[in-house]
mmCIF file of the N, C-alpha and C atoms, coordinates in Angstrom:
data_MODEL
# 
_entry.id   MODEL 
# 
loop_
_atom_site.group_PDB 
_atom_site.id 
_atom_site.type_symbol 
_atom_site.label_atom_id 
_atom_site.label_alt_id 
_atom_site.label_comp_id 
_atom_site.label_asym_id 
_atom_site.label_entity_id 
_atom_site.label_seq_id 
_atom_site.pdbx_PDB_ins_code 
_atom_site.Cartn_x 
_atom_site.Cartn_y 
_atom_site.Cartn_z 
_atom_site.occupancy 
_atom_site.B_iso_or_equiv 
_atom_site.pdbx_formal_charge 
_atom_site.auth_seq_id 
_atom_site.auth_comp_id 
_atom_site.auth_asym_id 
_atom_site.auth_atom_id 
_atom_site.pdbx_PDB_model_num 
ATOM 1   N N  . UNK A 1 1  ? 114.643 136.199 55.642  1.00 0.00 ? 1  UNK A N  1 
ATOM 2   C CA . UNK A 1 1  ? 114.205 135.101 56.459  1.00 0.00 ? 1  UNK A CA 1 
ATOM 3   C C  . UNK A 1 1  ? 112.982 134.465 55.807  1.00 0.00 ? 1  UNK A C  1 
ATOM 4   N N  . UNK A 1 2  ? 112.981 133.145 55.726  1.00 0.00 ? 2  UNK A N  1 
ATOM 5   C CA . UNK A 1 2  ? 111.887 132.435 55.070  1.00 0.00 ? 2  UNK A CA 1 
ATOM 6   C C  . UNK A 1 2  ? 110.666 132.390 55.972  1.00 0.00 ? 2  UNK A C  1 
ATOM 7   N N  . UNK A 1 3  ? 109.529 132.752 55.400  1.00 0.00 ? 3  UNK A N  1 
ATOM 8   C CA . UNK A 1 3  ? 108.267 132.741 56.134  1.00 0.00 ? 3  UNK A CA 1 
ATOM 9   C C  . UNK A 1 3  ? 107.294 131.873 55.346  1.00 0.00 ? 3  UNK A C  1 
ATOM 10  N N  . UNK A 1 4  ? 106.579 130.947 56.013  1.00 0.00 ? 4  UNK A N  1 
ATOM 11  C CA . UNK A 1 4  ? 105.629 130.118 55.268  1.00 0.00 ? 4  UNK A CA 1 
ATOM 12  C C  . UNK A 1 4  ? 104.504 130.949 54.672  1.00 0.00 ? 4  UNK A C  1 
ATOM 13  N N  . UNK A 1 5  ? 104.158 130.624 53.432  1.00 0.00 ? 5  UNK A N  1 
ATOM 14  C CA . UNK A 1 5  ? 103.127 131.379 52.732  1.00 0.00 ? 5  UNK A CA 1 
ATOM 15  C C  . UNK A 1 5  ? 101.729 131.013 53.227  1.00 0.00 ? 5  UNK A C  1 
ATOM 16  N N  . UNK A 1 6  ? 101.536 129.727 53.561  1.00 0.00 ? 6  UNK A N  1 
ATOM 17  C CA . UNK A 1 6  ? 100.237 129.273 54.046  1.00 0.00 ? 6  UNK A CA 1 
ATOM 18  C C  . UNK A 1 6  ? 100.410 128.509 55.343  1.00 0.00 ? 6  UNK A C  1 
ATOM 19  N N  . UNK A 1 7  ? 99.342  128.442 56.085  1.00 0.00 ? 7  UNK A N  1 
ATOM 20  C CA . UNK A 1 7  ? 99.353  127.744 57.366  1.00 0.00 ? 7  UNK A CA 1 
ATOM 21  C C  . UNK A 1 7  ? 99.456  126.230 57.144  1.00 0.00 ? 7  UNK A C  1 
ATOM 22  N N  . UNK A 1 8  ? 100.230 125.545 57.986  1.00 0.00 ? 8  UNK A N  1 
ATOM 23  C CA . UNK A 1 8  ? 100.341 124.092 57.900  1.00 0.00 ? 8  UNK A CA 1 
ATOM 24  C C  . UNK A 1 8  ? 99.105  123.468 58.532  1.00 0.00 ? 8  UNK A C  1 
ATOM 25  N N  . UNK A 1 9  ? 98.452  122.596 57.783  1.00 0.00 ? 9  UNK A N  1 
ATOM 26  C CA . UNK A 1 9  ? 97.214  121.994 58.282  1.00 0.00 ? 9  UNK A CA 1 
ATOM 27  C C  . UNK A 1 9  ? 97.520  120.959 59.368  1.00 0.00 ? 9  UNK A C  1 
ATOM 28  N N  . UNK A 1 10 ? 96.499  120.626 60.148  1.00 0.00 ? 10 UNK A N  1 
ATOM 29  C CA . UNK A 1 10 ? 96.658  119.631 61.215  1.00 0.00 ? 10 UNK A CA 1 
ATOM 30  C C  . UNK A 1 10 ? 97.045  118.285 60.628  1.00 0.00 ? 10 UNK A C  1 
ATOM 31  N N  . UNK A 1 11 ? 96.421  117.938 59.514  1.00 0.00 ? 11 UNK A N  1 
ATOM 32  C CA . UNK A 1 11 ? 96.687  116.647 58.894  1.00 0.00 ? 11 UNK A CA 1 
ATOM 33  C C  . UNK A 1 11 ? 98.138  116.549 58.427  1.00 0.00 ? 11 UNK A C  1 
ATOM 34  N N  . UNK A 1 12 ? 98.641  117.584 57.782  1.00 0.00 ? 12 UNK A N  1 
ATOM 35  C CA . UNK A 1 12 ? 100.024 117.574 57.298  1.00 0.00 ? 12 UNK A CA 1 
ATOM 36  C C  . UNK A 1 12 ? 101.002 117.538 58.470  1.00 0.00 ? 12 UNK A C  1 
ATOM 37  N N  . UNK A 1 13 ? 100.695 118.264 59.521  1.00 0.00 ? 13 UNK A N  1 
ATOM 38  C CA . UNK A 1 13 ? 101.560 118.294 60.706  1.00 0.00 ? 13 UNK A CA 1 
ATOM 39  C C  . UNK A 1 13 ? 101.599 116.928 61.379  1.00 0.00 ? 13 UNK A C  1 
ATOM 40  N N  . UNK A 1 14 ? 100.440 116.271 61.460  1.00 0.00 ? 14 UNK A N  1 
ATOM 41  C CA . UNK A 1 14 ? 100.367 114.963 62.113  1.00 0.00 ? 14 UNK A CA 1 
ATOM 42  C C  . UNK A 1 14 ? 101.026 113.875 61.263  1.00 0.00 ? 14 UNK A C  1 
ATOM 43  N N  . UNK A 1 15 ? 100.954 114.005 59.956  1.00 0.00 ? 15 UNK A N  1 
ATOM 44  C CA . UNK A 1 15 ? 101.644 113.052 59.086  1.00 0.00 ? 15 UNK A CA 1 
ATOM 45  C C  . UNK A 1 15 ? 103.154 113.130 59.304  1.00 0.00 ? 15 UNK A C  1 
ATOM 46  N N  . UNK A 1 16 ? 103.653 114.320 59.491  1.00 0.00 ? 16 UNK A N  1 
ATOM 47  C CA . UNK A 1 16 ? 105.089 114.518 59.690  1.00 0.00 ? 16 UNK A CA 1 
ATOM 48  C C  . UNK A 1 16 ? 105.545 113.971 61.040  1.00 0.00 ? 16 UNK A C  1 
ATOM 49  N N  . UNK A 1 17 ? 104.652 113.993 62.025  1.00 0.00 ? 17 UNK A N  1 
ATOM 50  C CA . UNK A 1 17 ? 105.009 113.584 63.384  1.00 0.00 ? 17 UNK A CA 1 
ATOM 51  C C  . UNK A 1 17 ? 104.627 112.142 63.716  1.00 0.00 ? 17 UNK A C  1 
ATOM 52  N N  . UNK A 1 18 ? 104.377 111.310 62.715  1.00 0.00 ? 18 UNK A N  1 
ATOM 53  C CA . UNK A 1 18 ? 103.960 109.933 62.988  1.00 0.00 ? 18 UNK A CA 1 
ATOM 54  C C  . UNK A 1 18 ? 105.061 109.113 63.642  1.00 0.00 ? 18 UNK A C  1 
ATOM 55  N N  . UNK A 1 19 ? 106.300 109.479 63.466  1.00 0.00 ? 19 UNK A N  1 
ATOM 56  C CA . UNK A 1 19 ? 107.409 108.707 64.014  1.00 0.00 ? 19 UNK A CA 1 
ATOM 57  C C  . UNK A 1 19 ? 107.730 109.086 65.453  1.00 0.00 ? 19 UNK A C  1 
ATOM 58  N N  . UNK A 1 20 ? 107.135 110.158 65.974  1.00 0.00 ? 20 UNK A N  1 
ATOM 59  C CA . UNK A 1 20 ? 107.365 110.558 67.358  1.00 0.00 ? 20 UNK A CA 1 
ATOM 60  C C  . UNK A 1 20 ? 106.360 109.840 68.245  1.00 0.00 ? 20 UNK A C  1 
ATOM 61  N N  . UNK A 1 21 ? 106.676 108.629 68.667  1.00 0.00 ? 21 UNK A N  1 
ATOM 62  C CA . UNK A 1 21 ? 105.757 107.892 69.506  1.00 0.00 ? 21 UNK A CA 1 
ATOM 63  C C  . UNK A 1 21 ? 106.546 107.118 70.554  1.00 0.00 ? 21 UNK A C  1 
ATOM 64  N N  . UNK A 1 22 ? 105.873 106.733 71.599  1.00 0.00 ? 22 UNK A N  1 
ATOM 65  C CA . UNK A 1 22 ? 106.515 106.012 72.691  1.00 0.00 ? 22 UNK A CA 1 
ATOM 66  C C  . UNK A 1 22 ? 106.830 104.588 72.263  1.00 0.00 ? 22 UNK A C  1 
ATOM 67  N N  . UNK A 1 23 ? 107.987 104.092 72.695  1.00 0.00 ? 23 UNK A N  1 
ATOM 68  C CA . UNK A 1 23 ? 108.369 102.726 72.395  1.00 0.00 ? 23 UNK A CA 1 
ATOM 69  C C  . UNK A 1 23 ? 107.669 101.773 73.355  1.00 0.00 ? 23 UNK A C  1 
ATOM 70  N N  . UNK A 1 24 ? 107.462 100.560 72.903  1.00 0.00 ? 24 UNK A N  1 
ATOM 71  C CA . UNK A 1 24 ? 106.830 99.577  73.772  1.00 0.00 ? 24 UNK A CA 1 
ATOM 72  C C  . UNK A 1 24 ? 107.825 99.125  74.844  1.00 0.00 ? 24 UNK A C  1 
ATOM 73  N N  . UNK A 1 25 ? 107.302 98.785  75.996  1.00 0.00 ? 25 UNK A N  1 
ATOM 74  C CA . UNK A 1 25 ? 108.137 98.380  77.129  1.00 0.00 ? 25 UNK A CA 1 
ATOM 75  C C  . UNK A 1 25 ? 108.646 96.967  76.888  1.00 0.00 ? 25 UNK A C  1 
ATOM 76  N N  . UNK A 1 26 ? 109.960 96.769  77.040  1.00 0.00 ? 26 UNK A N  1 
ATOM 77  C CA . UNK A 1 26 ? 110.518 95.436  76.863  1.00 0.00 ? 26 UNK A CA 1 
ATOM 78  C C  . UNK A 1 26 ? 110.334 94.642  78.149  1.00 0.00 ? 26 UNK A C  1 
ATOM 79  N N  . UNK A 1 27 ? 109.932 93.397  77.998  1.00 0.00 ? 27 UNK A N  1 
ATOM 80  C CA . UNK A 1 27 ? 109.709 92.519  79.135  1.00 0.00 ? 27 UNK A CA 1 
ATOM 81  C C  . UNK A 1 27 ? 110.442 91.212  78.916  1.00 0.00 ? 27 UNK A C  1 
ATOM 82  N N  . UNK A 1 28 ? 110.851 90.601  80.005  1.00 0.00 ? 28 UNK A N  1 
ATOM 83  C CA . UNK A 1 28 ? 111.418 89.260  79.957  1.00 0.00 ? 28 UNK A CA 1 
ATOM 84  C C  . UNK A 1 28 ? 110.850 88.478  81.127  1.00 0.00 ? 28 UNK A C  1 
ATOM 85  N N  . UNK A 1 29 ? 110.987 87.176  81.091  1.00 0.00 ? 29 UNK A N  1 
ATOM 86  C CA . UNK A 1 29 ? 110.441 86.360  82.169  1.00 0.00 ? 29 UNK A CA 1 
ATOM 87  C C  . UNK A 1 29 ? 111.452 86.250  83.294  1.00 0.00 ? 29 UNK A C  1 
ATOM 88  N N  . UNK A 1 30 ? 110.956 86.271  84.508  1.00 0.00 ? 30 UNK A N  1 
ATOM 89  C CA . UNK A 1 30 ? 111.802 86.135  85.692  1.00 0.00 ? 30 UNK A CA 1 
ATOM 90  C C  . UNK A 1 30 ? 112.294 84.691  85.767  1.00 0.00 ? 30 UNK A C  1 
ATOM 91  N N  . UNK A 1 31 ? 113.595 84.476  85.961  1.00 0.00 ? 31 UNK A N  1 
ATOM 92  C CA . UNK A 1 31 ? 114.092 83.100  86.034  1.00 0.00 ? 31 UNK A CA 1 
ATOM 93  C C  . UNK A 1 31 ? 113.627 82.371  87.294  1.00 0.00 ? 31 UNK A C  1 
ATOM 94  N N  . UNK A 1 32 ? 113.237 83.108  88.333  1.00 0.00 ? 32 UNK A N  1 
ATOM 95  C CA . UNK A 1 32 ? 112.814 82.480  89.583  1.00 0.00 ? 32 UNK A CA 1 
ATOM 96  C C  . UNK A 1 32 ? 111.342 82.094  89.559  1.00 0.00 ? 32 UNK A C  1 
ATOM 97  N N  . UNK A 1 33 ? 110.468 83.052  89.240  1.00 0.00 ? 33 UNK A N  1 
ATOM 98  C CA . UNK A 1 33 ? 109.025 82.783  89.319  1.00 0.00 ? 33 UNK A CA 1 
ATOM 99  C C  . UNK A 1 33 ? 108.351 82.672  87.960  1.00 0.00 ? 33 UNK A C  1 
ATOM 100 N N  . UNK A 1 34 ? 108.974 83.174  86.898  1.00 0.00 ? 34 UNK A N  1 
ATOM 101 C CA . UNK A 1 34 ? 108.388 83.073  85.566  1.00 0.00 ? 34 UNK A CA 1 
ATOM 102 C C  . UNK A 1 34 ? 107.448 84.194  85.189  1.00 0.00 ? 34 UNK A C  1 
ATOM 103 N N  . UNK A 1 35 ? 107.241 85.167  86.066  1.00 0.00 ? 35 UNK A N  1 
ATOM 104 C CA . UNK A 1 35 ? 106.380 86.308  85.747  1.00 0.00 ? 35 UNK A CA 1 
ATOM 105 C C  . UNK A 1 35 ? 107.133 87.301  84.868  1.00 0.00 ? 35 UNK A C  1 
ATOM 106 N N  . UNK A 1 36 ? 106.411 88.095  84.057  1.00 0.00 ? 36 UNK A N  1 
ATOM 107 C CA . UNK A 1 36 ? 107.090 89.097  83.239  1.00 0.00 ? 36 UNK A CA 1 
ATOM 108 C C  . UNK A 1 36 ? 107.637 90.226  84.093  1.00 0.00 ? 36 UNK A C  1 
ATOM 109 N N  . UNK A 1 37 ? 108.845 90.699  83.739  1.00 0.00 ? 37 UNK A N  1 
ATOM 110 C CA . UNK A 1 37 ? 109.503 91.789  84.467  1.00 0.00 ? 37 UNK A CA 1 
ATOM 111 C C  . UNK A 1 37 ? 110.366 92.567  83.487  1.00 0.00 ? 37 UNK A C  1 
ATOM 112 N N  . UNK A 1 38 ? 110.729 93.777  83.859  1.00 0.00 ? 38 UNK A N  1 
ATOM 113 C CA . UNK A 1 38 ? 111.616 94.587  83.041  1.00 0.00 ? 38 UNK A CA 1 
ATOM 114 C C  . UNK A 1 38 ? 113.050 94.139  83.261  1.00 0.00 ? 38 UNK A C  1 
ATOM 115 N N  . UNK A 1 39 ? 113.871 94.125  82.217  1.00 0.00 ? 39 UNK A N  1 
ATOM 116 C CA . UNK A 1 39 ? 115.238 93.637  82.373  1.00 0.00 ? 39 UNK A CA 1 
ATOM 117 C C  . UNK A 1 39 ? 116.083 94.548  83.259  1.00 0.00 ? 39 UNK A C  1 
ATOM 118 N N  . UNK A 1 40 ? 117.028 93.949  83.971  1.00 0.00 ? 40 UNK A N  1 
ATOM 119 C CA . UNK A 1 40 ? 117.976 94.634  84.854  1.00 0.00 ? 40 UNK A CA 1 
ATOM 120 C C  . UNK A 1 40 ? 117.290 95.327  86.020  1.00 0.00 ? 40 UNK A C  1 
ATOM 121 N N  . UNK A 1 41 ? 116.172 94.766  86.480  1.00 0.00 ? 41 UNK A N  1 
ATOM 122 C CA . UNK A 1 41 ? 115.460 95.317  87.627  1.00 0.00 ? 41 UNK A CA 1 
ATOM 123 C C  . UNK A 1 41 ? 114.993 94.177  88.519  1.00 0.00 ? 41 UNK A C  1 
ATOM 124 N N  . UNK A 1 42 ? 114.686 94.494  89.762  1.00 0.00 ? 42 UNK A N  1 
ATOM 125 C CA . UNK A 1 42 ? 114.190 93.492  90.696  1.00 0.00 ? 42 UNK A CA 1 
ATOM 126 C C  . UNK A 1 42 ? 112.786 93.079  90.280  1.00 0.00 ? 42 UNK A C  1 
ATOM 127 N N  . UNK A 1 43 ? 112.502 91.791  90.358  1.00 0.00 ? 43 UNK A N  1 
ATOM 128 C CA . UNK A 1 43 ? 111.184 91.276  89.992  1.00 0.00 ? 43 UNK A CA 1 
ATOM 129 C C  . UNK A 1 43 ? 110.160 91.799  90.995  1.00 0.00 ? 43 UNK A C  1 
ATOM 130 N N  . UNK A 1 44 ? 109.075 92.432  90.541  1.00 0.00 ? 44 UNK A N  1 
ATOM 131 C CA . UNK A 1 44 ? 108.089 92.977  91.477  1.00 0.00 ? 44 UNK A CA 1 
ATOM 132 C C  . UNK A 1 44 ? 107.255 91.912  92.181  1.00 0.00 ? 44 UNK A C  1 
ATOM 133 N N  . UNK A 1 45 ? 107.181 90.713  91.619  1.00 0.00 ? 45 UNK A N  1 
ATOM 134 C CA . UNK A 1 45 ? 106.330 89.691  92.233  1.00 0.00 ? 45 UNK A CA 1 
ATOM 135 C C  . UNK A 1 45 ? 107.073 88.837  93.255  1.00 0.00 ? 45 UNK A C  1 
ATOM 136 N N  . UNK A 1 46 ? 108.348 88.513  92.993  1.00 0.00 ? 46 UNK A N  1 
ATOM 137 C CA . UNK A 1 46 ? 109.056 87.644  93.932  1.00 0.00 ? 46 UNK A CA 1 
ATOM 138 C C  . UNK A 1 46 ? 110.228 88.334  94.624  1.00 0.00 ? 46 UNK A C  1 
ATOM 139 N N  . UNK A 1 47 ? 110.693 89.488  94.126  1.00 0.00 ? 47 UNK A N  1 
ATOM 140 C CA . UNK A 1 47 ? 111.781 90.226  94.763  1.00 0.00 ? 47 UNK A CA 1 
ATOM 141 C C  . UNK A 1 47 ? 113.159 89.687  94.453  1.00 0.00 ? 47 UNK A C  1 
ATOM 142 N N  . UNK A 1 48 ? 113.303 88.922  93.392  1.00 0.00 ? 48 UNK A N  1 
ATOM 143 C CA . UNK A 1 48 ? 114.600 88.335  93.047  1.00 0.00 ? 48 UNK A CA 1 
ATOM 144 C C  . UNK A 1 48 ? 115.300 89.169  91.985  1.00 0.00 ? 48 UNK A C  1 
ATOM 145 N N  . UNK A 1 49 ? 116.630 89.187  92.057  1.00 0.00 ? 49 UNK A N  1 
ATOM 146 C CA . UNK A 1 49 ? 117.457 89.831  91.047  1.00 0.00 ? 49 UNK A CA 1 
ATOM 147 C C  . UNK A 1 49 ? 118.649 88.928  90.787  1.00 0.00 ? 49 UNK A C  1 
ATOM 148 N N  . UNK A 1 50 ? 118.799 88.504  89.548  1.00 0.00 ? 50 UNK A N  1 
ATOM 149 C CA . UNK A 1 50 ? 119.871 87.609  89.113  1.00 0.00 ? 50 UNK A CA 1 
ATOM 150 C C  . UNK A 1 50 ? 119.908 86.318  89.931  1.00 0.00 ? 50 UNK A C  1 
ATOM 151 N N  . UNK A 1 51 ? 118.745 85.775  90.225  1.00 0.00 ? 51 UNK A N  1 
ATOM 152 C CA . UNK A 1 51 ? 118.651 84.501  90.918  1.00 0.00 ? 51 UNK A CA 1 
ATOM 153 C C  . UNK A 1 51 ? 118.715 84.572  92.428  1.00 0.00 ? 51 UNK A C  1 
ATOM 154 N N  . UNK A 1 52 ? 118.970 85.752  92.998  1.00 0.00 ? 52 UNK A N  1 
ATOM 155 C CA . UNK A 1 52 ? 119.045 85.907  94.448  1.00 0.00 ? 52 UNK A CA 1 
ATOM 156 C C  . UNK A 1 52 ? 117.873 86.749  94.937  1.00 0.00 ? 52 UNK A C  1 
ATOM 157 N N  . UNK A 1 53 ? 117.318 86.398  96.090  1.00 0.00 ? 53 UNK A N  1 
ATOM 158 C CA . UNK A 1 53 ? 116.235 87.172  96.672  1.00 0.00 ? 53 UNK A CA 1 
ATOM 159 C C  . UNK A 1 53 ? 116.807 88.422  97.322  1.00 0.00 ? 53 UNK A C  1 
ATOM 160 N N  . UNK A 1 54 ? 116.422 89.565  96.809  1.00 0.00 ? 54 UNK A N  1 
ATOM 161 C CA . UNK A 1 54 ? 116.950 90.844  97.276  1.00 0.00 ? 54 UNK A CA 1 
ATOM 162 C C  . UNK A 1 54 ? 115.939 91.557  98.157  1.00 0.00 ? 54 UNK A C  1 
ATOM 163 N N  . UNK A 1 55 ? 114.659 91.519  97.771  1.00 0.00 ? 55 UNK A N  1 
ATOM 164 C CA . UNK A 1 55 ? 113.598 92.166  98.527  1.00 0.00 ? 55 UNK A CA 1 
ATOM 165 C C  . UNK A 1 55 ? 112.664 91.129  99.122  1.00 0.00 ? 55 UNK A C  1 
ATOM 166 N N  . UNK A 1 56 ? 112.144 91.441  100.288 1.00 0.00 ? 56 UNK A N  1 
ATOM 167 C CA . UNK A 1 56 ? 111.147 90.583  100.903 1.00 0.00 ? 56 UNK A CA 1 
ATOM 168 C C  . UNK A 1 56 ? 109.776 91.124  100.503 1.00 0.00 ? 56 UNK A C  1 
ATOM 169 N N  . UNK A 1 57 ? 109.132 90.443  99.548  1.00 0.00 ? 57 UNK A N  1 
ATOM 170 C CA . UNK A 1 57 ? 107.840 90.883  99.030  1.00 0.00 ? 57 UNK A CA 1 
ATOM 171 C C  . UNK A 1 57 ? 106.738 90.187  99.797  1.00 0.00 ? 57 UNK A C  1 
ATOM 172 N N  . UNK A 1 58 ? 105.817 90.975  100.326 1.00 0.00 ? 58 UNK A N  1 
ATOM 173 C CA . UNK A 1 58 ? 104.688 90.412  101.069 1.00 0.00 ? 58 UNK A CA 1 
ATOM 174 C C  . UNK A 1 58 ? 103.617 89.985  100.071 1.00 0.00 ? 58 UNK A C  1 
ATOM 175 N N  . UNK A 1 59 ? 103.056 88.806  100.260 1.00 0.00 ? 59 UNK A N  1 
ATOM 176 C CA . UNK A 1 59 ? 101.991 88.327  99.389  1.00 0.00 ? 59 UNK A CA 1 
ATOM 177 C C  . UNK A 1 59 ? 100.647 88.562  100.086 1.00 0.00 ? 59 UNK A C  1 
ATOM 178 N N  . UNK A 1 60 ? 99.680  89.012  99.318  1.00 0.00 ? 60 UNK A N  1 
ATOM 179 C CA . UNK A 1 60 ? 98.373  89.308  99.873  1.00 0.00 ? 60 UNK A CA 1 
ATOM 180 C C  . UNK A 1 60 ? 97.387  88.265  99.469  1.00 0.00 ? 60 UNK A C  1 
# 
């Protein structure tokens, strides 16, 4: 069984793991109000989905 001869340094380990990172959130504009929203979800500001009002959002 292969055993490493020397300990892997933090720097070498972190260089190897540079590609393991969170992806940025994709956003699109709501066709009803124009605010940014996540695709295929109800707009949090106006409550519309695919041009129809689905939720009644209270404005403060």
